[in-house]
N, C-alpha and C positions, 0 to 999 in steps of 0.2 A: 128416146131411148137413150140415149145420148145424155139428155139432162137428166134423164131419172137417173143413170149410174153416179152423174157427179153430186145428184142431192144425195144418196147415199151413203159416199163415201163424207161426204160433210158430216154426217149423222155418226158415220163410224168415226171420225176422227174424235169428234166432242165427247161421245160415248168413251172412248180412251182416254180423255183427257179427266174427266168426273170420275170415274170408275178405277181407274190406278195413276193412284199419288204417285208424285216423284215423274210421271212422265209429261213430258212435256209437248204442248202442242201452240201454234200460233195462234186459232182461234180457241176462247173458252169463254167458259162461263163457270163459275166460281163464287167462294166466299171465304175469305182470311181470314176472320173472329168467327167461325160459325165452335162452337163446344162440341159437335158430335154430329157424324153424320153416319147414315145408313142409305139403303137404297129404297123404294117402292118395289111392291108384288103386286101389281094389278092383276085384277080377276080375268077381265077381257084382253084390254089394252095390250099391245106387243112389246114396247118397249119400254122398260124401266127408268126412271130417272133417280137423282139425287135426292135427300132428304136432310138439311141442314138444321141443324138444333142451335137454341140461341137463348141461354141462361138469362132470366131475367125477375123482373118486379111483377106482380099482378099490373093488367094494364097501360105496361109498358113495353113497347116494341121498338125491339134493338137488330129483330134479324136485318141482313144488308146480300145483297148477292151485286159481283163485278161481271161485268165482259167485256171481252178483248178483243179486239179485231187483230190480224196477220203483222199489223203495223199501218196499214191504209185509215185515212180519216174514213169513214161511214156514217149510215143513219143508224142509229139503234133502234128500234122498236120493241116496248117494253108493254107486255099484257098477262095478263091475270085471270085463271082460268074460271069459269063460272059455271060452278053442277048443275046447277038448276036448267040452265039454259044449253050446259055442254060445248062452250064455245068460248075462246080465249077472246078479250074485251082489252084494247089496248089504253094505256091509263100515258104514256110517258114517249117520248123523242129525243133525239141526243144525238148530236153530230160532232165525232170524236174519235180517237183511237180505243179510247176508254171509257167505260159508263156503270158506275155505281147508283145504286139504287138505296136507300138508306129507311130505317124505321117502318118496316114491309109488314103489312100484316098477317097472319099463318093463311097461308095459302098455295098453288101453285103458279109458277110465273116464267114467261117464256120470252125470248129475246130473239130477236131475227135479223139479219141482216146481209148486205150486199157486197162482197168483197173479189176484185177482182173478175167479177160477173155471175159470182160462184155463190148460190143463195143459202144461207147459213141459218140454222134453229138448232137452239138448245133448251133444253127446260130444266127447272129444277124444285121442287116443293120446300117451303119455310116454317119453323114451329117456332113463338116464342113459347120460352118453357118456365113453368114459375109452378110453384107447391109452395102450401101454409101446413104445416103440421100443427097437429093440438096432442097435449098431453096431460095425464090426470094420473095420481095416485090412488090407486083403487081400492091398496089394502096396506096396514100394517100392524105385522104381529110382534110378538115376543123373536120368533124366528125366522120371516120373511120378511118382506114387502112387495108389492106387486104397481105393475104400471100397465096404462093401457095410450095408446095412441093413435092418430090418424091423419090422413093427409089429402088435402083436396087439391083440385091445381087444373094447370094446360090441360086440356083435350086435344089429343092428337089424332087428326081425323084427317084423313086423304082421300079422292076421288076417281074411281075407274074413270078415263080419260073418253073412252067408248060407251060406256052405259052412264056414269054417274050415278053408278053403286059405292056405294060408301065403307072404307073400310078405316075401322077404328084400333088403334094401339094402344095396347097394355102402359101403364105410366108406369108401371115394374116400379114401384116402390120399397124401397130397401131401409131397414133401420137401424142405425145403431146406437148404442147408448152409450153415455159418459159419466164419469165423475171425476172433474175438473181434466184433467187431458189422458188419463186412465180409462180405458174402454172397457167396461163392465158386463155388457151383454147384446143381442142381437136378437131383432124378432119385433115385432110388432106390440107383443103383449108380454113383456119377461115377467117373472118373478125372481127375484135378488135374496137370496139364503145368505144368512150369518152377515146382516145388513151392519153396517157402520156403527159406531157409537157415536160420533159427532155427526152432529146435524150437515144436510150435505144436499148442493143441489146439483139433480141429474138432471142432463142435456140428452134430448136424444135427435140423433142425425139423421133427418128423410134424404134420400138420394132419389130420383127419378130415371125413368131407363135413355135419357140424355147425359145422367152425372150431374144434373145440376141437385146443388143440397143449398137445405133450409133446415135451420135449427129450433128448437124449442124447449123449454127449461122447465122443471117443478121442482118444488125446497120439499126435502125430506126434514121430520122432525123426529130426531133418533128416539125411541124410548127406549134403548140398551143399555144396561151397565154395564162395565168392565171392574171386576173385583179386582184389586194387588195392591200389596202392601209387604212393605221390610219391617224388620228389628233391631234393636239396638240396646246396646246397655252402659247404662253411666259407668260402671264398674272399672276400676284402674286394670288395664291392659298387663297383662306378666309372662312374659316372652315363654317360660316354663309349663305355662297350660293352656288349653285350648278354649274352653270353657268358662263361661262365669261362675261361680260357685253361690251356693244359698247361704242367706235368702237373696235371689237377682231380682232386681227389678228391669222388667224389661218396658222399654218403650217400641209400640208399633206406630210404623208412620203408614197412612195411608196414604193408597198411591190409586186411589179406583180413578174413574172415568164416568162421566156423566150420570152422577147418579145424586139420589137424594140423601143431603146432609142429616139429618135427620131418622134416617131409617135404616143404619149400620147393625149388623148382628156380628159380636165377633164369640165363635165357638171354641172355648181353651179347653182341650179331652186333657181325661187324665194320665198320668205316668203310662208309657208303654207296655210296662211289666205289670201293671193293673187293670189295663185293659185286654192284655193276655191271657190274663187270668178268668175274667168273665166273659172268655171265651171271641175275641176278637173285637170287644166293643161292639155287638150287635144288640144290644140294650140301649137304644140312642141315647133316652135321658139319663140312664146310668152314665153313661159313655163320658159326657161333659161334667170337666170341672168347676164350670161357670159358664156366663154368658155374659157379653158387655155389647153395648151399645155406644160408645163413645165413637166421635170421628176419630182420634187418636189416642186410644186409650195406655193407660201405663198401668201394668201388671206385675205386682212382686211372686215370684216362686219361692214357695217357704222351704219346698224341700226337693233335694237333687232328682234329676230324673231325666227322662225323655219326654217330649210333650209335643205334640199335632197343633193346629191350630187352621181353624178355617174361617173366612172372611164372606159372610154374604152381602151383598150390593142392592140395593133396591130404585128403581126408577119406575116413577108412577105419572102417567099423561091422561089425562080424563079417565076413563073407564079400563085402561090400559094400566096394569101393573106385572113388569119385569125384573127377575131375577138372575142374578149373576154368582157362582161360586169358587174363591179363590180359596185352594190349600196350599199353606206354606209349603215348597216339596224338599226340604232339609226336617230334619226335629230340631224343636229349641232343647239343646243339651243342656240342664244345670250341673255340675261337677257334683260327681261321690265325694264321700268325705275322707279324709285323710291326713294325716301326722306325719311329720320327719323331725328328725332329731341329728343335727348334723354329729358328724365324729368327732371331728376337733375345734375347739375355739382357743385364740389367743389374747386373753384382756389385759393385754401392753401398754396400752393408752395409744398405740399409733392410730387410732382411729377404725383401723381393720380388721373385722370379725373380732371386735373385744367383746361382746356378747355374746349367747348362746340362746338361740333365736329358734322355735319352733317353725317350722310350716307348717299351716295346716289348711283344709279345704272344709267347707260347709259343716263347721260343729253348733251343735249347740250346748255341749257341756264339754269339761276338761279339766283335769287333774293332773299335773305335772310334775314329780317329786323325784328328786335330785339323793341321795344317800352318800356319803366318803365310806374308804376302806373298811374302817371301825364300823359300819352300820348308822351313823349319826346322820339325821338331815339335814341337808344344808340348806336347801331351797324345795319351796314346794309354793303350787299355785293351784286354784281351783277356783271354776267359778261354771255357773248352769244358767248363765245367758251367752249368746251370740259371739263368739271368737272367732274375731278377724281375721284374714291371712295374713301367716309371718307376724303374730302378734307380738311384739315388746312387753305386754302385759303381764305372758309366762315366759318372758325370758330372764338368764340368771347370769350376775354379773362378775362370779366368781368370787364376791365377798358374800362374807358373814358379819353381820354386825359393824360394818364400814371398812373391814379387815380383808384383806386377799387371801385367798385360800392356796395351802400348797400347793404347786403346779401336781398332775397325777394324772390316775386314773378315777373318774366317780362314777356312780353304777344310776342309772335313770327309769324310772317307771312312770308310762301313759296310760292312763287311762280315759276315755273318751268317746262320748256320743256323736253320731253324725246324724245328718239333717236327712239322710235316705235311712234311717233307722237300722244302720249297722251300728256296732257297738269297735271301735279301733283299743285295741289293748296290746302293749308292746311294753318289750325291757332292753335294755341294751347297755351301754358303755362307752362313755365320751371323757377323752383325753384335754386337760386345761395344761396348755405350753404358755410359759413367760420368763 
């Protein structure tokens, strides 16, 4: 009975060592390089044992166990459980204070030794864990891409030490999906909506119950275009005016991604006021002023107004054609017509304000007349062509027939037709000082 008590005490010590990390004992059976650990749950056998998992590759055994005495040189007897014969079979014997067995195949191992007259035994299961993931792209559309994956790997199966009944543990695979370093999905067969416009390599990372990971990749060829553009005008900027004047040359710069270069569609809508008269532009065809198909078109807005523009980008891969539409967030505004006459000019030859220059915007015709206080015409300009801004062709240098007129007040009349269809008529006085 006393011997049975000592045997029970030895088992208790080893159990505390293998089940309570951080608790130290003189005699141990453990593994210092295991990747994961859990305990058995035998159906019949009374005492459960630790299970050590080791991440490796298929066919490569990396499992190891280490037995230690309390400090004495002892004879370590190593045995492996035979689930058919229901017994342990010895395979190694070593005399030392510590004994390590490497490259162990899956199974249950037992170490036995006698130290200071006390018989010590301990058991542990080891599994060499590996997995092989497989991945496929199952469907690619203009709105989503679907993937499927699977994994095969090590079989985690232990046996009841009393009856030999098999206990099969689930591999418990989990799946995480990455594009580069960014996680994009979880689950075995995900569907990703709003797929990228760039060709992408997706990686599935499979993790088993032991935390062992393995990855597989699949390449995605994107059929998704992304339409985008900006615009500019070569007109000389003027700090007095925010918008270009008509006629306005507009350079459209295509900023689209992943698009076929021969399939761009630029829809230039009519002036906003015209669309409002049409009922908001519900008549689709009549809403368009023109449609362009160049990659980077140049268009001239002949008339002033407020214009909306959209770009449709197209990408075709095999039988799949995808489109994306980009609307310019702001209207292209071409300035309304304008005529301004300065109230004073000083033709004294100092190079500053020597001419009476009209400020004009978006005019298609202009008649400008100046008369003196007796009603005699001293200057006149008339044109039915495009009138440049601040045009000097309409300016007056204060002279008649090469002679400077007397200083004083002169009367002017302006009659202009704007490219917005508005007639600009004004009268006033200008003072000449010199």
